[in-house]
Legacy VTK file of the C-alpha trace (Angstrom):
# vtk DataFile Version 3.0
C-alpha trace
ASCII
DATASET POLYDATA
POINTS 264 float
50.691 110.019 218.453
48.516 109.475 221.330
45.107 107.568 220.951
42.148 106.701 223.241
42.228 103.127 224.600
39.108 101.316 223.176
36.775 100.275 225.807
36.870 96.684 226.915
34.005 94.508 225.701
33.007 90.920 226.138
31.326 88.612 223.629
28.967 86.322 225.132
29.124 82.683 223.970
26.331 80.029 223.827
28.086 78.044 226.649
28.013 80.982 228.928
31.607 81.987 228.472
32.665 85.277 227.489
35.536 86.419 224.976
37.099 89.825 225.903
38.140 92.043 223.285
39.139 95.433 221.997
37.702 96.626 218.588
38.592 100.012 216.593
36.286 100.911 213.901
37.862 102.099 210.424
37.915 105.685 209.651
35.164 106.751 207.247
36.625 106.407 203.616
36.403 109.432 201.383
34.811 106.966 198.581
33.670 103.553 198.560
36.817 102.536 196.696
39.113 103.801 199.646
37.528 101.057 201.915
40.319 99.060 203.339
40.178 95.613 205.174
40.295 95.486 208.852
42.972 93.898 210.885
42.102 91.024 213.143
44.963 90.256 215.538
45.699 86.720 217.188
47.765 86.064 219.750
49.774 83.104 220.841
49.794 80.338 223.329
49.382 81.728 227.023
49.512 85.438 225.631
47.111 88.116 225.816
45.884 91.267 223.734
47.921 93.507 225.912
51.283 92.319 224.461
53.897 94.504 222.446
52.849 93.427 219.229
49.297 93.391 219.680
49.348 97.204 221.082
51.808 98.253 218.768
49.782 97.030 215.735
46.650 98.683 217.186
48.475 102.097 217.203
49.562 101.499 213.474
46.085 100.921 212.406
44.948 103.792 214.159
47.452 105.937 212.201
46.097 104.364 208.975
42.456 104.692 209.746
42.258 100.810 209.704
39.801 99.032 211.594
41.551 96.860 214.297
40.591 93.986 216.715
42.214 91.869 219.351
40.965 89.536 221.882
41.789 87.113 224.395
41.244 83.301 223.897
39.145 81.584 226.620
41.418 80.936 229.531
43.813 83.883 228.281
43.695 87.377 229.446
40.570 88.781 230.516
38.300 86.036 228.954
36.474 83.460 231.136
37.567 79.950 231.551
40.738 78.097 232.449
43.788 77.905 230.456
43.945 74.236 231.282
40.626 73.518 229.623
41.510 74.989 226.423
42.259 73.394 223.025
43.078 74.289 219.525
39.521 73.737 218.435
38.028 75.842 221.070
40.577 78.787 220.487
39.724 78.689 216.836
35.889 78.673 217.686
36.877 82.044 219.730
38.421 83.424 216.603
35.670 82.568 214.333
33.126 84.051 216.792
35.049 87.485 217.029
35.203 87.492 213.138
31.588 86.690 212.923
30.294 88.820 215.204
32.687 91.755 216.153
34.937 92.296 213.027
33.045 94.013 210.060
33.798 93.419 206.438
36.825 91.726 204.555
39.624 91.233 207.239
43.490 90.647 207.224
44.402 88.087 209.821
47.704 88.756 211.887
48.603 85.565 213.882
51.380 85.286 216.295
52.784 81.900 217.064
49.760 79.673 217.922
47.903 82.568 216.333
49.481 81.850 212.996
47.715 78.258 213.180
44.537 79.744 214.490
44.497 82.236 211.856
44.976 79.397 209.113
41.743 77.589 210.657
40.018 80.734 210.819
40.429 81.625 207.030
39.720 78.117 206.153
36.287 78.338 207.883
35.587 81.762 206.586
37.351 82.270 203.441
34.882 84.713 202.111
35.719 87.284 204.941
39.569 86.762 205.001
41.560 88.569 202.054
44.924 88.120 203.605
47.212 86.605 206.316
50.561 87.654 207.919
52.050 84.952 210.127
54.313 86.075 212.839
56.629 83.112 214.074
53.489 81.019 212.841
53.267 77.638 214.526
50.802 75.389 212.786
50.611 71.766 214.103
52.970 72.895 216.989
50.994 70.643 219.566
52.181 67.499 217.371
55.462 68.585 215.867
57.015 70.905 218.403
55.270 69.409 221.554
54.598 65.645 221.426
57.405 64.821 218.831
59.715 66.484 221.234
58.721 65.066 224.627
60.641 62.321 226.372
58.712 59.156 226.947
58.365 60.049 230.696
56.838 63.317 229.560
54.246 61.529 227.063
53.666 59.030 230.083
52.572 61.860 232.490
50.285 63.269 229.883
48.583 59.993 229.115
48.356 58.631 232.697
47.894 61.929 234.666
46.059 64.126 231.986
48.574 67.073 231.897
52.354 68.144 232.038
53.374 71.391 233.690
56.472 72.626 232.031
58.574 75.885 232.745
58.738 78.574 230.325
61.514 80.590 229.052
59.629 83.699 228.856
59.089 84.216 232.828
55.450 83.663 232.758
53.578 80.988 234.485
54.409 77.290 233.607
52.751 75.874 230.474
50.112 73.153 231.180
50.085 70.566 228.296
47.058 68.554 228.572
46.036 65.457 227.048
43.181 67.209 225.667
45.287 69.837 223.947
47.329 67.413 222.310
44.675 64.967 221.165
42.463 67.810 219.845
45.361 69.248 218.054
45.538 66.157 215.962
42.011 67.142 214.619
43.475 70.347 213.273
46.844 69.462 211.663
47.396 71.507 208.572
51.097 70.775 207.067
50.143 67.029 206.232
48.502 68.169 202.866
47.776 71.232 200.813
46.370 74.163 202.543
43.671 75.423 200.275
44.071 79.199 200.928
44.441 81.403 197.506
45.053 84.600 199.367
48.316 86.688 199.800
50.149 85.490 202.724
53.146 86.895 204.527
55.465 85.013 206.965
57.653 86.668 209.206
60.281 84.134 211.083
63.404 84.702 213.130
66.092 82.287 212.475
67.052 82.265 216.213
63.584 81.362 217.150
64.162 78.670 219.950
60.439 77.688 219.811
59.679 77.827 215.962
62.453 76.355 213.711
62.672 78.816 210.762
62.065 75.602 208.570
58.297 75.681 209.769
57.925 79.001 207.704
59.346 77.485 204.697
57.059 74.284 204.934
53.985 76.445 205.373
54.751 78.376 202.435
55.182 75.046 200.450
51.774 73.779 201.606
49.629 76.794 200.813
48.061 76.693 197.694
48.319 80.437 196.994
51.084 81.678 194.686
51.387 84.946 196.488
53.336 83.813 199.463
56.475 85.623 200.734
58.739 84.449 203.859
60.861 87.145 205.593
63.525 85.412 207.436
65.099 87.822 210.197
68.531 86.186 211.027
68.882 87.670 214.434
65.173 87.404 215.251
63.817 85.479 218.320
60.467 84.009 218.825
58.611 87.242 220.092
59.747 89.350 216.995
59.063 92.510 219.006
62.187 94.629 218.361
61.520 97.870 216.580
62.839 96.787 213.325
60.797 93.498 213.358
57.723 95.458 214.202
58.261 97.794 211.296
58.513 94.748 209.097
55.269 93.499 210.357
53.321 96.806 209.826
55.175 97.015 206.276
53.282 93.864 205.413
49.983 95.216 206.831
50.521 98.336 204.684
51.320 96.315 201.420
48.175 93.839 202.008
45.903 96.758 202.666
47.201 98.935 199.745
48.921 101.834 201.493
52.217 100.939 200.197
50.902 100.388 196.298
53.344 102.099 194.121
LINES 1 265
264 0 1 2 3 4 5 6 7 8 9 10 11 12 13 14 15 16 17 18 19 20 21 22 23 24 25 26 27 28 29 30 31 32 33 34 35 36 37 38 39 40 41 42 43 44 45 46 47 48 49 50 51 52 53 54 55 56 57 58 59 60 61 62 63 64 65 66 67 68 69 70 71 72 73 74 75 76 77 78 79 80 81 82 83 84 85 86 87 88 89 90 91 92 93 94 95 96 97 98 99 100 101 102 103 104 105 106 107 108 109 110 111 112 113 114 115 116 117 118 119 120 121 122 123 124 125 126 127 128 129 130 131 132 133 134 135 136 137 138 139 140 141 142 143 144 145 146 147 148 149 150 151 152 153 154 155 156 157 158 159 160 161 162 163 164 165 166 167 168 169 170 171 172 173 174 175 176 177 178 179 180 181 182 183 184 185 186 187 188 189 190 191 192 193 194 195 196 197 198 199 200 201 202 203 204 205 206 207 208 209 210 211 212 213 214 215 216 217 218 219 220 221 222 223 224 225 226 227 228 229 230 231 232 233 234 235 236 237 238 239 240 241 242 243 244 245 246 247 248 249 250 251 252 253 254 255 256 257 258 259 260 261 262 263
């Protein structure tokens, strides 16, 4: 099935920055009772909205007649700003702005890696708008638990004294720039230290061969969520990207379940 790529749009922010996004409206429902929640995709650290998962989910939502929104955080993709100036708080504010001003009606948030953390923060900020959440290798608290806690004393010294550490990535992309502001701001948004008060359905898909996010993180997140409707799907051979056909099918299955297409 082919579909027309949505027009690239920009959401102006009060500080003069611009958030790039694509949005597809939902197909007109036959009756009011047929209205389905939209899907809002939140990408990962140094990722953009043109990635395999973002575009695959868009095509799936078009087939289902679901509204679908994807966007770039500031300093990512086609949004304005420098990546090195970004923080978890700023990127969460980007997501909340897209939810408030672009997405319409109830939404299911699908967060990949860092997007899993951002989606949790967004749902906590707008509990009346979010009806479900799907985490793909979700990485809440990664700046503290998967970065700072793993850094050597020399790396920590570089961040504290020079303000940033440049680290290579295994994915062939530009090196990661880990700033002191990113680490310190991340500490203001940690979630796994206490109960996460979200009483919505949550589905977590996690690869057991993920070199970046230990699969135990998904179990810890499931434990911390107050919701009783939480399921963890462990993919034994899955890596961090979870972009193989069967893995993408698993993600779209959870979308179908949470939007009611798989009922019965």
